[in-house]
C-alpha positions as CSV (number, residue, x, y, z in Angstrom):
1,M,-0.2,0.0,0.2
2,E,1.3,3.6,-1.0
3,K,2.2,4.9,2.5
4,A,2.1,9.1,1.4
5,L,-1.5,10.6,1.9
6,H,-3.4,12.7,0.2
7,A,-2.8,16.5,0.7
8,D,-5.3,17.8,-2.0
9,S,-8.0,15.4,-0.5
10,A,-10.9,16.9,1.7
11,S,-10.4,15.0,4.4
12,P,-7.6,16.3,6.6
13,L,-4.3,14.7,6.8
14,Y,-4.5,13.8,10.4
15,R,-7.7,12.1,9.6
16,Q,-6.5,10.5,7.0
17,L,-3.5,9.0,8.8
18,M,-6.0,7.9,11.7
19,Q,-7.5,5.5,9.1
20,R,-4.8,4.4,8.1
21,I,-3.6,3.1,11.8
22,R,-6.8,1.7,12.1
23,A,-6.7,-0.1,9.2
24,D,-3.4,-1.5,10.3
25,I,-4.6,-2.3,13.7
26,A,-7.4,-4.0,12.1
27,S,-5.6,-5.9,10.1
28,G,-2.9,-7.1,12.6
29,V,-0.1,-5.4,11.5
30,Y,-0.3,-3.9,15.0
31,P,-1.4,-6.4,17.5
32,V,-3.1,-5.6,20.7
33,H,-0.8,-4.5,23.1
34,S,2.3,-4.0,20.5
35,R,3.9,-0.8,20.2
36,I,3.3,1.3,16.9
37,P,5.8,3.0,15.5
38,T,7.5,6.6,17.3
39,E,5.7,9.7,16.2
40,A,9.3,10.3,14.2
41,E,9.1,6.7,12.4
42,L,5.5,7.6,11.1
43,G,5.8,11.2,10.0
44,E,8.9,9.8,7.7
45,S,6.5,6.6,6.6
46,Y,4.0,8.6,5.7
47,H,5.4,12.5,4.6
48,V,4.0,14.1,7.1
49,S,4.8,16.6,10.1
50,R,5.3,15.2,13.8
51,V,2.2,17.9,14.7
52,T,0.1,15.9,12.2
53,V,1.0,12.9,13.7
54,R,0.9,13.7,17.2
55,K,-3.1,15.0,16.3
56,A,-4.0,11.7,14.7
57,L,-2.1,9.8,18.1
58,A,-4.1,12.3,20.2
59,E,-7.5,11.2,19.1
60,L,-6.8,7.4,18.5
61,T,-5.7,7.4,22.0
62,R,-9.0,9.5,23.0
63,E,-11.5,6.8,21.3
64,G,-9.6,4.2,23.2
65,L,-7.6,2.5,20.3
66,L,-4.1,3.8,21.6
67,R,-2.7,4.2,24.8
68,R,0.6,6.3,25.0
69,M,2.7,5.3,28.1
70,Q,5.6,8.3,29.0
71,G,8.6,6.8,28.6
72,K,7.7,3.8,26.7
73,G,5.9,4.7,23.7
74,T,2.3,4.4,22.4
75,Y,0.5,0.8,22.4
76,V,-2.3,-0.6,20.8
77,C,-5.4,-1.3,23.4
78,A,-7.5,-4.3,23.7
79,P,-11.4,-3.7,22.8
80,R,-13.1,-1.7,25.5
81,L,-15.4,-3.8,27.8
82,K,-19.0,-2.7,27.7
83,S,-21.4,-2.9,30.9
84,N,-25.1,-2.3,30.3
85,L,-26.6,-0.6,33.7
86,R,-29.7,-1.8,33.1
87,E,-28.4,-5.2,33.7
88,I,-26.7,-6.6,36.5
89,T,-23.7,-8.1,35.4
90,S,-20.4,-9.4,37.1
91,F,-17.0,-8.0,35.3
92,H,-16.2,-11.6,34.9
93,E,-19.0,-12.3,32.6
94,A,-18.6,-8.9,31.1
95,C,-15.5,-10.1,30.3
96,L,-16.1,-13.9,28.7
97,M,-18.8,-12.1,26.4
98,M,-16.3,-9.8,24.7
99,G,-13.9,-12.5,24.3
100,C,-11.1,-11.1,26.9
101,T,-9.5,-13.5,29.8
102,P,-10.7,-12.0,33.3
103,G,-8.6,-11.9,36.1
104,T,-8.3,-11.0,40.0
105,K,-5.9,-9.7,42.3
106,V,-7.5,-9.7,46.1
107,I,-5.8,-6.5,47.3
108,S,-8.0,-6.9,50.9
109,A,-10.9,-8.8,52.1
110,Q,-12.1,-7.9,56.0
111,I,-14.8,-6.9,58.4
112,L,-14.2,-3.4,59.7
113,P,-16.2,-0.3,60.9
114,A,-19.3,0.4,58.5
115,E,-19.0,4.1,57.3
116,E,-22.5,6.0,58.1
117,D,-23.6,6.2,54.5
118,V,-22.5,2.0,54.0
119,R,-24.9,1.9,57.0
120,Q,-27.5,3.7,55.4
121,S,-27.9,2.4,51.9
122,L,-27.6,-1.4,53.5
123,S,-30.4,-0.8,56.0
124,L,-27.5,-2.1,58.8
125,T,-28.1,-2.2,62.6
126,E,-24.7,-3.7,62.9
127,E,-21.2,-1.5,63.0
128,E,-19.4,-3.5,60.9
129,C,-19.4,-4.7,57.5
130,V,-17.5,-6.9,55.2
131,E,-15.2,-5.0,52.5
132,I,-13.7,-6.9,50.1
133,V,-11.4,-4.7,47.3
134,R,-10.1,-6.2,44.2
135,L,-8.3,-5.0,41.2
136,R,-9.8,-6.5,38.0
137,L,-8.1,-7.6,35.0
138,A,-8.8,-8.3,31.5
139,D,-6.3,-10.2,29.5
140,D,-3.9,-9.5,32.2
141,E,-4.4,-5.7,32.1
142,P,-5.6,-3.8,35.1
143,V,-9.1,-2.3,34.2
144,M,-10.9,-1.8,37.3
145,L,-10.3,-1.0,41.4
146,E,-13.4,-2.2,43.3
147,T,-14.5,-2.0,46.6
148,N,-17.6,-3.8,48.0
149,R,-18.9,-4.1,51.2
150,F,-21.7,-6.7,52.6
151,A,-23.8,-6.7,55.8
152,P,-21.6,-9.2,58.6
153,R,-24.1,-11.9,57.7
154,Y,-21.8,-12.4,54.4
155,A,-18.9,-12.7,56.5
156,G,-18.4,-16.1,54.9
157,L,-17.6,-15.0,51.7
158,L,-14.1,-14.3,53.5
159,R,-13.5,-17.9,53.4
160,E,-14.3,-18.2,50.0
161,D,-11.8,-18.0,46.7
162,L,-12.5,-14.3,45.6
163,N,-11.2,-14.4,42.3
164,G,-13.6,-15.0,40.6
165,S,-17.0,-13.7,40.6
166,L,-18.9,-13.1,43.6
167,Y,-22.5,-13.0,42.1
168,H,-21.5,-17.1,41.1
169,L,-20.4,-17.4,45.0
170,L,-23.6,-15.6,46.1
171,S,-25.9,-17.6,43.7
172,R,-24.6,-21.1,45.1
173,Q,-26.5,-19.8,48.4
174,G,-29.8,-18.8,46.3
175,I,-29.1,-15.2,46.4
176,E,-29.2,-13.3,43.0
177,A,-28.0,-10.0,42.3
178,A,-31.5,-8.4,40.6
179,S,-31.1,-4.6,40.2
180,G,-29.3,-1.7,41.6
181,M,-28.9,2.2,41.8
182,H,-26.7,3.8,39.8
183,E,-24.2,7.1,40.2
184,I,-21.6,7.3,37.9
185,S,-18.6,10.5,37.9
186,L,-15.2,11.4,36.8
187,C,-12.6,11.4,38.8
188,Y,-8.5,11.7,38.7
189,A,-6.0,9.0,39.4
190,T,-4.6,9.3,42.9
191,A,-0.7,8.4,43.2
192,Q,-1.9,5.2,44.8
193,Q,-4.9,4.6,42.8
194,A,-2.2,5.1,39.5
195,K,-0.1,2.5,40.5
196,I,-2.4,-0.2,40.9
197,L,-4.3,0.8,37.2
198,E,-1.0,1.5,36.0
199,V,-1.8,5.0,34.5
200,D,-0.2,8.3,35.2
201,P,-1.2,10.6,38.2
202,G,-3.9,12.6,38.0
203,T,-5.1,10.8,35.0
204,A,-9.0,11.0,34.1
205,L,-11.2,7.9,35.4
206,L,-14.6,6.6,35.9
207,Q,-16.0,6.5,39.1
208,L,-19.5,4.0,39.6
209,N,-21.0,4.1,42.7
210,Q,-23.6,1.4,43.4
211,V,-26.2,-0.1,45.4
212,I,-27.2,-3.6,44.3
213,Y,-30.3,-5.1,45.7
214,D,-31.2,-9.0,45.7
215,Q,-34.1,-10.7,44.1
216,H,-36.4,-10.0,46.7
217,G,-35.5,-6.2,47.0
218,A,-33.6,-6.2,49.9
219,P,-29.5,-4.3,49.9
220,L,-27.3,-6.8,48.8
221,H,-24.4,-4.4,48.7
222,T,-22.4,-1.6,48.1
223,S,-19.9,-1.2,45.3
224,H,-17.2,1.6,44.5
225,Q,-15.4,1.1,41.3
226,V,-12.9,3.7,40.0
227,I,-12.5,2.2,36.2
228,R,-10.3,3.1,33.5
229,G,-12.1,4.7,30.6
230,D,-10.0,3.5,27.9
231,R,-10.6,-0.1,28.8
232,F,-14.2,0.2,29.9
233,T,-17.7,1.6,28.2
234,F,-21.0,1.7,30.2
235,R,-23.9,1.4,28.2
236,I,-27.7,3.7,29.8
């Protein structure tokens, strides 16, 4: 394929370059997780300025196709995971539906004092709650840092293998996650979150707060999720 772009085209050069890079990703020239050529190399290959290359890469990064890692280069992202907030779907199931391999790293699992907002959300009379903090991965890439809190009666979860779906564990006890209330907002990665999610501090992240209810309408758990927007999309 001819590398040179068409300066006389109605389409700006940076958009033409975006299309070329998209095509190369789709055809496997640049596989998922591979590093694409540098700005200088792309500029030389396509006979365009660094400014044009930089704009094309910035747009593709914004779209979630590429990920720029400071000091390392620009890499091809895996397809974004999708979750429909109208349905209660576990991260594990969302990964499998997208053809990704789900993974989990348990950061902490303990009984601790329940904050007032958790007590209200779960209608707790007790002073404590079960807290499970996990890093969720797709194809070994960090996607989400989640904190789930349950009433003390679910302390049995702490004796289970927490590397899979919590909903699967609950389902074995006849408990189903049936509905939920959701609040989505934007936040910026703290130094600790950035280290865990492998992003730069200050990176914009999605923040999802949920109260999930069981099949009888009783509060089941609260969930606080900090999510890489370049790897996850919500449908409302």
